[in-house]
C-alpha atoms as one frame of an Amber mdcrd trajectory, in Angstrom:
protein
 -36.202  22.908   2.004 -35.542  24.010  -1.555 -38.877  24.282  -3.297 -37.874
  23.514  -6.853 -39.343  20.232  -7.999 -39.055  21.104 -11.690 -35.338  21.767
 -11.310 -34.870  18.496  -9.461 -36.778  16.544 -12.108 -34.761  17.954 -14.992
 -31.430  17.431 -13.233 -32.317  13.794 -12.612 -33.480  13.396 -16.207 -30.199
  14.758 -17.525 -28.068  12.469 -15.378 -30.010   9.377 -16.389 -29.861  10.105
 -20.107 -26.466  10.912 -21.580 -27.570  10.503 -25.189 -28.937  13.859 -26.204
 -28.401  16.722 -28.549 -26.271  19.277 -26.687 -27.805  22.285 -28.413 -31.388
  21.237 -27.696 -30.527  20.369 -24.110 -28.955  23.762 -23.520 -32.102  25.496
 -24.722 -34.188  23.302 -22.459 -31.978  24.093 -19.466 -32.753  27.777 -19.711
 -36.356  27.009 -18.830 -35.671  24.643 -15.918 -36.498  27.045 -13.052 -39.116
  29.757 -12.917 -37.474  33.169 -12.689 -38.628  33.851  -9.129 -37.516  30.431
  -7.882 -34.193  30.608  -9.684 -33.418  34.092  -8.383 -34.065  32.895  -4.829
 -31.825  29.864  -5.320 -29.113  32.003  -6.892 -29.200  34.494  -4.024 -28.946
  31.670  -1.488 -26.055  30.213  -3.477 -24.170  33.520  -3.423 -24.650  33.776
   0.347 -23.450  30.195   0.952 -20.378  30.620  -1.233 -19.547  33.906   0.470
 -19.761  32.219   3.869 -17.355  29.473   2.775 -14.876  32.049   1.470 -15.019
  34.152   4.638 -14.783  31.194   7.004 -11.379  30.712   8.637  -9.780  27.298
   9.036 -10.476  27.169  12.814 -14.127  28.079  12.168 -14.401  25.432   9.448
 -12.919  22.827  11.781 -15.720  23.520  14.261 -18.627  23.868  11.838 -17.633
  20.948   9.598 -16.365  18.614  12.293 -18.679  15.827  11.124 -17.586  16.260
   7.505 -13.963  15.897   8.591 -14.676  12.711  10.520 -16.726  11.103   7.754
 -14.245  12.066   5.047 -11.391  10.668   7.125 -13.351   7.471   7.797 -14.228
   6.840   4.142 -10.638   7.555   3.072  -9.451   4.664   5.242 -10.280   2.347
   2.332  -7.087   3.729   0.777  -5.078   2.037   3.539  -5.993  -1.233   1.810
  -5.009   0.224  -1.550  -1.640   1.280  -0.141  -1.197  -2.144   1.485  -1.772
  -3.971  -1.801  -2.207  -1.672  -4.782  -5.144  -1.882  -7.187  -4.836  -1.513
 -10.927  -8.169  -2.268 -12.584 -11.897  -1.817 -12.164 -11.773   1.976 -12.186
 -13.815   2.498 -15.367 -16.590   0.284 -13.996 -16.492   1.942 -10.585 -16.685
   5.436 -12.122 -19.921   4.493 -13.868 -21.193   2.902 -10.648 -20.339   6.014
  -8.614 -22.312   8.210 -10.989 -25.328   5.924 -10.876 -25.417   4.734  -7.259
 -23.077   7.024  -5.305 -19.785   6.621  -3.475 -21.143   4.765  -0.440 -22.684
   1.888  -2.371 -19.614   1.638  -4.599 -17.379   1.217  -1.557 -19.795  -1.180
   0.170 -20.032  -3.508  -2.828 -16.271  -3.302  -3.342 -15.634  -4.402   0.250
 -18.045  -7.337  -0.031 -16.370  -8.516  -3.239 -12.929  -8.108  -1.721 -13.691
 -10.493   1.139 -14.416 -13.227  -1.396 -11.517 -12.396  -3.701  -8.999 -12.601
  -0.840 -10.052 -16.245  -0.373  -8.867 -16.926  -3.921  -5.340 -15.583  -3.393
  -5.053 -17.083   0.107  -6.000 -20.604  -0.977  -4.545 -20.403  -4.492  -3.061
 -23.808  -5.440  -0.935 -22.300  -8.204   0.646 -19.073  -9.360  -1.931 -18.839
 -12.143  -4.868 -18.940  -9.711  -3.124 -16.418  -7.489  -2.758 -14.118 -10.483
  -6.488 -14.401 -11.193  -7.249 -13.642  -7.550  -4.992 -10.585  -7.569  -6.619
  -9.418 -10.792 -10.061  -9.708  -9.209  -8.882  -7.927  -6.042  -7.747  -5.080
  -8.266 -11.377  -4.283  -9.126 -12.458  -3.111  -5.642  -9.030  -1.596  -4.975
  -9.427   0.481  -8.106 -12.873   1.586  -6.932 -11.451   2.663  -3.577  -8.671
   4.740  -5.146 -11.108   6.825  -7.180 -13.954   6.993  -4.633 -11.971   8.344
  -1.684 -10.557  11.471  -3.323 -13.876  12.326  -5.004 -15.822  11.894  -1.767
 -13.333  13.981   0.218 -13.474  16.844  -2.282 -17.285  16.932  -2.241 -18.141
  16.687   1.457 -15.677  19.301   2.730 -15.812  23.111   2.383 -13.305  25.243
   0.477 -11.093  25.890   3.524 -10.707  22.200   4.395 -10.758  20.588   0.967
  -6.978  20.607   0.547  -6.359  18.972   3.923  -8.902  16.186   3.518  -7.911
  15.318  -0.045  -4.216  15.168   0.895  -5.217  13.012   3.864  -5.946  10.358
   1.225  -2.197  10.251   0.564  -1.612   9.826   4.302  -3.866   6.754   4.244
  -1.860   5.439   1.307   1.366   5.935   3.296  -0.138   4.187   6.340  -1.040
   1.231   4.134   2.506   1.106   2.773   3.916   1.358   6.296   1.777  -1.566
   7.479   2.800  -3.568   4.415   6.476  -2.796   5.067   6.102  -3.924   8.688
   4.328  -7.146   7.731   6.916  -7.979   5.074   9.686  -7.285   7.576   8.025
  -9.660  10.058   7.743 -12.539   7.558  10.980 -11.884   5.658  12.765 -14.785
   7.394   9.994 -17.334   6.830  10.574 -19.953   4.147   7.257 -21.820   4.483
   3.921 -21.048   2.789   2.931 -18.672   5.607   5.641 -16.328   4.428   3.263
 -15.221   1.669  -0.103 -16.263   3.139   0.099 -14.071   6.248   0.287 -10.798
   4.254  -2.773 -11.876   2.263  -4.705 -12.989   5.369  -4.166  -9.653   7.123
  -6.314  -8.025   4.436  -9.389  -9.668   5.996  -9.008  -7.327   8.971 -10.237
  -4.290   7.029 -13.462  -4.977   5.081 -15.952  -5.437   7.963 -15.145  -2.267
   9.974 -14.808  -0.256   6.774 -18.169  -1.571   5.540 -19.792  -0.407   8.786
 -18.237   3.053   8.417 -19.356   3.292   4.781 -22.888   2.294   5.797 -23.066
   4.971   8.483 -21.441   7.724   6.404 -23.648  10.282   4.618 -23.640  10.238
   0.832 -22.103  13.191  -0.972 -24.729  15.966  -1.265 -23.301  16.751  -4.708
 -24.332  13.266  -5.850 -27.902  13.919  -4.713 -27.955  17.304  -6.468 -26.798
  15.703  -9.717 -29.698  13.267  -9.352 -32.210  16.008  -8.559 -32.760  14.662
  -5.016 -32.494  18.047  -3.342 -34.183  17.084  -0.067 -31.732  14.200   0.343
 -28.912  16.634  -0.418 -30.101  18.903   2.402 -30.281  15.989   4.819 -26.743
  15.029   3.866 -25.493  18.581   4.444 -27.221  18.600   7.834 -25.157  15.560
   8.807 -21.920  17.087   7.534 -22.153  20.605   8.986 -23.380  22.031  12.242
 -26.405  24.185  11.533 -26.174  27.668  12.987 -25.428  31.265  12.204 -22.568
  30.443   9.839 -24.234  27.733   7.729 -27.664  26.919   6.387 -28.238  23.563
   4.625 -30.728  25.041   2.138 -28.267  27.738   1.101 -25.437  25.215   0.809
 -27.553  23.021  -1.460 -28.530  26.108  -3.462 -24.822  26.711  -4.075 -24.496
  23.163  -5.387 -27.591  23.537  -7.577 -26.202  26.739  -9.066 -22.830  25.121
  -9.811 -24.558  22.103 -11.326 -26.650  24.342 -13.592 -23.597  26.383 -14.626
 -21.888  23.171 -15.705 -24.988  21.918 -17.536 -25.233  25.212 -19.400 -21.566
  25.055 -20.371 -21.370  21.368 -21.290 -24.390  19.251 -20.261 -23.025  15.772
 -21.057 -21.699  13.364 -18.426 -20.164  10.611 -20.575 -16.478   9.705 -20.829
 -16.422  11.399 -24.226 -17.475  14.682 -22.610 -14.269  14.629 -20.561 -12.460
  15.440 -23.812 -14.728  18.223 -25.060 -14.298  21.975 -24.658 -12.870  23.215
 -21.374 -13.216  19.721 -19.903 -10.347  18.520 -22.097  -7.947  20.815 -20.257
  -9.330  19.733 -16.896  -8.921  16.072 -17.819  -5.363  16.763 -18.957  -4.518
  18.341 -15.602  -6.022  15.515 -13.539  -4.345  12.836 -15.670  -0.892  14.372
 -15.933  -0.720  15.376 -12.278  -1.290  11.771 -11.263   1.096  10.484 -13.940
   3.684  12.958 -12.634   3.823  10.928  -9.426   5.273   8.057 -11.439   7.382
  10.237 -13.725   8.999  11.789 -10.661  10.418   8.346  -9.861   8.147   6.727
  -7.280   8.443   3.270  -8.860  12.144   3.445  -8.057  12.003   5.290  -4.738
   9.013   3.468  -3.235  10.577   0.034  -3.765  13.883   0.622  -2.016  14.338
  -2.822  -0.424  15.789  -4.447  -3.535  17.855  -1.333  -4.277  19.337  -1.380
  -0.761  20.139  -5.072  -1.123  21.951  -4.410  -4.384  23.825  -1.602  -2.625
  25.192  -4.133  -0.107  22.754  -3.949   2.822  21.530  -7.155   4.431  17.931
  -8.236   3.916  17.047  -7.288   7.492  18.636  -3.844   7.281  17.027  -3.233
   3.890  13.581  -3.829   5.385  14.472  -1.605   8.353  15.475   1.214   6.012
  12.217   0.723   4.119  10.263   1.111   7.372  12.190   4.280   8.146  11.422
   5.657   4.697   7.687   5.059   5.183   7.864   6.820   8.547   9.423   9.859
   6.876   6.683   9.726   4.237   4.088   9.914   7.023   5.787  12.964   8.558
   6.153  14.580   5.142   2.449  14.261   4.334   1.446  15.913   7.602   3.998
  18.653   6.947   2.435  19.296   3.545  -0.677  20.650   5.280   1.398  23.626
   6.418   2.773  24.397   2.958  -0.687  24.005   1.407  -2.019  26.640   3.780
   0.511  29.277   2.781   1.582  28.424  -0.762  -1.295  26.574  -2.423  -1.267
  23.628  -4.827   0.680  24.860  -7.854   3.694  26.270  -5.999   4.157  23.232
  -3.759   3.748  20.818  -6.672   6.121  22.623  -9.060   8.800  23.314  -6.436
   8.530  19.729  -5.221   9.175  18.362  -8.711  12.151  20.702  -9.092  13.750
  19.526  -5.843  13.106  15.878  -6.710  14.897  16.382 -10.039  17.985  17.601
  -8.188  17.913  14.723  -5.716  18.067  12.165  -8.508  21.612  13.365  -9.170
  22.622  11.123  -6.270  20.572   7.979  -5.713  22.018   7.715  -2.192  19.542
  10.458  -1.266  16.641   8.090  -1.883  15.296   8.233   1.699  15.412  12.038
   1.708  13.766  11.941  -1.731  10.846   9.978  -0.267  10.397  12.599   2.454
  10.374  15.491  -0.042   8.004  13.607  -2.349   5.472  13.034   0.438   5.954
  16.625   1.582   5.028  17.997  -1.851   4.042  16.043  -4.959   2.544  12.971
  -3.281  -0.211  14.563  -1.170  -0.815  17.675  -3.284  -1.711  15.475  -6.259
  -4.869  14.350  -4.459  -5.913  17.936  -3.763  -5.440  18.867  -7.427  -7.199
  15.789  -8.818 -10.132  16.353  -6.461 -10.609  19.896  -7.744  -9.543  19.773
 -11.406 -12.701  18.280 -12.915 -16.201  19.674 -13.101 -18.502  18.254 -10.434
 -20.661  16.476 -13.019 -17.666  14.686 -14.562 -15.695  14.119 -11.363 -16.048
  10.337 -11.129 -15.148   9.792 -14.753 -12.282  12.301 -14.788 -10.779  10.826
 -11.631 -11.226   7.371 -13.150  -9.406   8.372 -16.333  -6.621   9.994 -14.314
  -6.162   6.978 -12.076  -6.085   4.651 -15.061  -3.340   6.708 -16.701  -1.485
   6.548 -13.379  -1.812   2.759 -13.347  -0.652   2.366 -16.957   2.319   4.644
 -16.292   3.085   2.681 -13.152   3.091  -0.643 -14.998   5.534   0.694 -17.600
   7.717   2.258 -14.896   7.705  -0.969 -12.887   8.881  -2.888 -15.950  11.705
  -0.396 -16.544  12.713  -0.349 -12.875  13.046  -4.144 -12.797  15.533  -4.114
 -15.666  17.393  -1.021 -14.467  18.461  -2.370 -11.066  18.661  -6.104 -11.794
  22.259  -7.380 -12.203  21.041  -9.812 -14.876  19.152  -7.012 -16.647  20.564
  -3.619 -17.566  22.384  -3.373 -14.212  22.273   0.437 -14.086  22.417   0.459
 -10.272  22.466   4.055  -8.988  22.722   5.426 -12.510  19.003   4.690 -12.884
  18.499   7.883 -10.895  19.541   9.934 -13.921  16.757   8.355 -15.986  14.115
   9.225 -13.395  15.646  12.656 -13.009  14.952  13.177 -16.711  11.325  12.058
 -16.520  10.890  14.187 -13.397  12.219  17.197 -15.317   9.600  16.564 -18.025
   6.866  16.591 -15.378   8.317  19.793 -13.893   8.210  21.585 -17.262   4.620
  20.490 -17.886   3.504  21.578 -14.413   5.170  24.986 -14.696   3.345  25.871
 -17.897   0.065  23.949 -17.539  -0.873  23.592 -13.864  -3.152  26.347 -12.445
  -3.586  27.307  -8.791  -6.845  26.004  -7.298  -6.398  27.168  -3.706  -9.401
  28.968  -2.199 -11.657  28.548  -5.244 -15.205  27.248  -5.196 -16.204  24.716
  -7.826 -18.259  27.427  -9.574 -15.264  29.747  -9.743 -13.157  26.973 -11.240
 -15.884  26.328 -13.825 -15.862  29.998 -14.822 -12.063  30.227 -15.008 -11.785
  27.145 -17.200 -14.611  28.269 -19.486 -12.858  31.617 -19.927  -9.643  29.813
 -20.861  -7.538  31.649 -18.258  -3.869  30.627 -18.510  -2.306  28.591 -15.715
  -0.123  31.387 -14.374  -3.006  33.903 -14.324  -5.451  31.607 -12.519  -4.409
  32.717  -9.060  -4.893  36.455  -9.604  -8.004  36.413 -11.809 -11.084  37.688
 -10.001 -14.404  35.897 -10.429 -17.381  37.989  -9.344 -19.964  36.369  -7.092
 -22.717  36.777  -9.693 -20.663  35.423 -12.629 -21.859  32.184 -14.173 -19.556
  32.355 -17.197
């Protein structure tokens, strides 16, 4: 066990008190560990980080098998989000995640959701149904921010990209289920035509609650709270102890990263997301998620109405929608191959470029969906999970997801008018509009998006603090003993 009670106490004190003078706190941080203790922790941290860097993907799959399973299990809450999207509650959930952890946030969200579904299922009017949907959006919003943060924190460097992009796969599965359910009830004209899709949501909360209860909490959460022994126990559940890993060394790596971030910018409030190097990190997380909408997903991911306007029958339109979701599933799995060889930045930028070209012909909408879920869709989750500092992760992800939701609302409004015959009636010409917004996202990504592949959280902290430009991120060396 790490023998550093003073360090643990001060970390916990910092996280529970965000109102402080930054200068005074920085001076205090220098005295947190005794020199001998800190040197031992730092040496263990260097060893643990070196092991993660040297570990191959096959080795990581064996050593971190439990982490993979738990990350995949927790991410299943996104299936519900994909089935019926959430738009609010993220700011509250980000605060709750910081204070109580990801597990409790998900557990409480699932309990609330069971009750809120009753409201929409038994709603006697459209107004009550709207209130019920608004309330359901609170736990859905919590799920969307919790899953990607949890996945990025419980998996090692070699597996982080796969498990964060798996979140997108869960989203696609949710959309696929929703498309199938809507296809099944599309011919119903009674009240069950809308009640069945709502009722199916009751299938998920109980098994997901059990999984969330059994899952280990993120060890990074415990480190931020100064609960180092709990962090070690969590690591022991996530990784197989042996020659290649040691829980104490892994926690030491987290402690070192946490201290580096406290030295650089000790605050953990929403305001701190916009200070110093964190401003750039917040920009990246926010704009990468907004780029999903700017690339045209509001148009492409609602193809049923578009197909109907193009002359397809209602039944065939739903069939085409199911086919599109199937291609999205295949595309997300395929993205794991490109991530391995080309990293985040290249796949994201090239994906946006190809999507721009496809908007020249809206008939390519199904192929567009495949390319999107082969590139931009899943890679976004990997980038968002790595862009922020570990101490501001919940809040940065919350801000990013909220910008995504706002952008989505605006895009949904525009889409409705663009394709509606009684609105602007743009039909396929709407593709040129989304091609333009996609081009804007492409230009931003080319100049502003760094490459995060193969970097530890400490290395990312150092690179951002040094102000390294996006295109130099990949080739800049960060020494193992560098804290700034």
